[in-house]
C-alpha positions as a Python dict, from the first residue, in 0.01 Angstrom:
ca = {
    (1, 'X'): (0, 0, 0),
    (2, 'X'): (-324, 193, 94),
    (3, 'X'): (-554, -34, -133),
    (4, 'X'): (-376, -325, 35),
    (5, 'X'): (-447, -227, 384),
    (6, 'X'): (-816, -154, 276),
    (7, 'X'): (-843, -506, 136),
    (8, 'X'): (-708, -652, 435),
    (9, 'X'): (-964, -493, 644),
    (10, 'X'): (-1236, -597, 423),
    (11, 'X'): (-1125, -963, 423),
    (12, 'X'): (-1105, -931, 821),
    (13, 'X'): (-1434, -787, 866),
    (14, 'X'): (-1598, -1063, 606),
    (15, 'X'): (-1423, -1330, 800),
    (16, 'X'): (-1549, -1224, 1117),
    (17, 'X'): (-1903, -1192, 981),
    (18, 'X'): (-1890, -1539, 838),
    (19, 'X'): (-1757, -1671, 1161),
    (20, 'X'): (-2033, -1509, 1345),
    (21, 'X'): (-2311, -1634, 1121),
    (22, 'X'): (-2171, -1984, 1109),
    (23, 'X'): (-2103, -2029, 1494),
    (24, 'X'): (-2375, -2261, 1637),
    (25, 'X'): (-2517, -2182, 1973),
    (26, 'X'): (-2470, -2465, 2196),
    (27, 'X'): (-2797, -2513, 2407),
    (28, 'X'): (-2753, -2581, 2771),
    (29, 'X'): (-3018, -2756, 2914),
    (30, 'X'): (-3082, -2729, 3304),
    (31, 'X'): (-3286, -2924, 3539),
    (32, 'X'): (-3598, -2710, 3673),
    (33, 'X'): (-3676, -2672, 4040),
    (34, 'X'): (-4008, -2764, 4179),
    (35, 'X'): (-4269, -2510, 4181),
    (36, 'X'): (-4362, -2332, 4491),
    (37, 'X'): (-4654, -2526, 4673),
    (38, 'X'): (-4508, -2879, 4579),
    (39, 'X'): (-4518, -3164, 4846),
    (40, 'X'): (-4224, -3132, 5082),
    (41, 'X'): (-4128, -3504, 4982),
    (42, 'X'): (-4141, -3407, 4601),
    (43, 'X'): (-3971, -3098, 4672),
    (44, 'X'): (-3690, -3276, 4854),
    (45, 'X'): (-3652, -3536, 4575),
    (46, 'X'): (-3650, -3281, 4322),
    (47, 'X'): (-3369, -3085, 4497),
    (48, 'X'): (-3154, -3405, 4533),
    (49, 'X'): (-3211, -3521, 4182),
    (50, 'X'): (-3109, -3158, 4061),
    (51, 'X'): (-2787, -3199, 4267),
    (52, 'X'): (-2724, -3532, 4114),
    (53, 'X'): (-2795, -3399, 3762),
    (54, 'X'): (-2562, -3120, 3812),
    (55, 'X'): (-2264, -3329, 3856),
    (56, 'X'): (-2354, -3609, 3614),
    (57, 'X'): (-2503, -3870, 3838),
    (58, 'X'): (-2760, -3964, 3577),
    (59, 'X'): (-2901, -4305, 3736),
    (60, 'X'): (-2920, -4132, 4085),
    (61, 'X'): (-3104, -3830, 3955),
    (62, 'X'): (-3338, -4058, 3748),
    (63, 'X'): (-3412, -4234, 4085),
    (64, 'X'): (-3505, -3872, 4259),
    (65, 'X'): (-3700, -3777, 3976),
    (66, 'X'): (-3899, -4083, 3970),
    (67, 'X'): (-3959, -4066, 4365),
    (68, 'X'): (-4080, -3710, 4313),
    (69, 'X'): (-4329, -3825, 4041),
    (70, 'X'): (-4433, -4119, 4293),
    (71, 'X'): (-4552, -3838, 4562),
    (72, 'X'): (-4678, -3584, 4287),
    (73, 'X'): (-4756, -3741, 3929),
    (74, 'X'): (-4870, -3409, 3799),
    (75, 'X'): (-4546, -3254, 3860),
    (76, 'X'): (-4440, -3140, 3498),
    (77, 'X'): (-4092, -2995, 3614),
    (78, 'X'): (-4012, -3366, 3725),
    (79, 'X'): (-4131, -3493, 3411),
    (80, 'X'): (-3909, -3249, 3200),
    (81, 'X'): (-3614, -3314, 3424),
    (82, 'X'): (-3662, -3698, 3425),
    (83, 'X'): (-3670, -3673, 3040),
    (84, 'X'): (-3331, -3489, 3047),
    (85, 'X'): (-3182, -3741, 3242),
    (86, 'X'): (-3326, -4036, 3021),
    (87, 'X'): (-3184, -3851, 2721),
    (88, 'X'): (-2849, -3860, 2894),
    (89, 'X'): (-2885, -4216, 2968),
    (90, 'X'): (-2948, -4289, 2617),
    (91, 'X'): (-3330, -4422, 2637),
    (92, 'X'): (-3483, -4136, 2381),
    (93, 'X'): (-3811, -4319, 2382),
    (94, 'X'): (-3881, -4312, 2735),
    (95, 'X'): (-3747, -3941, 2746),
    (96, 'X'): (-3983, -3829, 2462),
    (97, 'X'): (-4287, -3972, 2669),
    (98, 'X'): (-4193, -3762, 2959),
    (99, 'X'): (-4111, -3446, 2749),
    (100, 'X'): (-4457, -3510, 2624),
    (101, 'X'): (-4633, -3522, 2989),
    (102, 'X'): (-4428, -3227, 3090),
    (103, 'X'): (-4591, -3014, 2784),
    (104, 'X'): (-4897, -3141, 2861),
    (105, 'X'): (-4891, -3051, 3240),
    (106, 'X'): (-4716, -2714, 3178),
    (107, 'X'): (-4865, -2552, 2872),
    (108, 'X'): (-4678, -2266, 2775),
    (109, 'X'): (-4370, -2314, 2998),
    (110, 'X'): (-4089, -2161, 2785),
    (111, 'X'): (-3814, -2430, 2906),
    (112, 'X'): (-4019, -2745, 2859),
    (113, 'X'): (-4181, -2619, 2530),
    (114, 'X'): (-3816, -2552, 2389),
    (115, 'X'): (-3693, -2901, 2487),
    (116, 'X'): (-3495, -3115, 2251),
    (117, 'X'): (-3842, -3280, 2125),
    (118, 'X'): (-4024, -2959, 2056),
    (119, 'X'): (-3716, -2740, 1974),
    (120, 'X'): (-3761, -2802, 1610),
    (121, 'X'): (-4082, -2582, 1599),
    (122, 'X'): (-3878, -2280, 1683),
    (123, 'X'): (-3849, -2058, 1959),
    (124, 'X'): (-4194, -2131, 2121),
    (125, 'X'): (-4387, -1827, 2256),
    (126, 'X'): (-4744, -1907, 2349),
    (127, 'X'): (-5027, -1662, 2319),
    (128, 'X'): (-5374, -1735, 2466),
    (129, 'X'): (-5652, -1731, 2199),
    (130, 'X'): (-5998, -1639, 2282),
    (131, 'X'): (-6230, -1912, 2146),
    (132, 'X'): (-6170, -2263, 2027),
    (133, 'X'): (-6094, -2205, 1643),
    (134, 'X'): (-5738, -2331, 1510),
    (135, 'X'): (-5549, -2052, 1406),
    (136, 'X'): (-5471, -1995, 1037),
    (137, 'X'): (-5137, -2059, 892),
    (138, 'X'): (-5079, -1800, 628),
    (139, 'X'): (-4754, -1970, 491),
    (140, 'X'): (-4965, -2277, 418),
    (141, 'X'): (-5267, -2093, 245),
    (142, 'X'): (-5467, -2052, 574),
    (143, 'X'): (-5497, -2439, 643),
    (144, 'X'): (-5723, -2471, 954),
    (145, 'X'): (-5832, -2127, 961),
    (146, 'X'): (-6161, -2074, 1157),
    (147, 'X'): (-6221, -2457, 1180),
    (148, 'X'): (-6251, -2625, 1477),
    (149, 'X'): (-6171, -3008, 1558),
    (150, 'X'): (-5899, -3163, 1373),
    (151, 'X'): (-5743, -2997, 1053),
    (152, 'X'): (-5722, -3159, 743),
    (153, 'X'): (-5418, -3370, 689),
    (154, 'X'): (-5361, -3400, 1059),
    (155, 'X'): (-5078, -3160, 1107),
}
């Protein structure tokens, strides 16, 4: 009986461990707020777009984010929110363009850089490097280490 209890305990612990390791974390993407200092018209459009986004009114949210971008085209958060909305509307190609614009406008922004388009590269953390050399990639034999310009192979 004692052995059976021990075996059942081990089995239970194993199942819990397997379940914990195999569970997939659902990524919840939320619309970003406009940064401080945004133009009032863009801020109002972003706020309305975020309200529409939160309740699943994708077409309305899209219109508001596009309005914000008309007022302030360099608003990376509006590009990101528009990309999220376009993803939900099924226009993946247009969404990818806006993810790229958002990433270019907000380098190092942890939410933007961990968006669907860039998530495959892992949890992005940005370190500012001094100098202009391309960092070495030790796992790939140091490809690109100390070189400037485009690395061979265009990775």
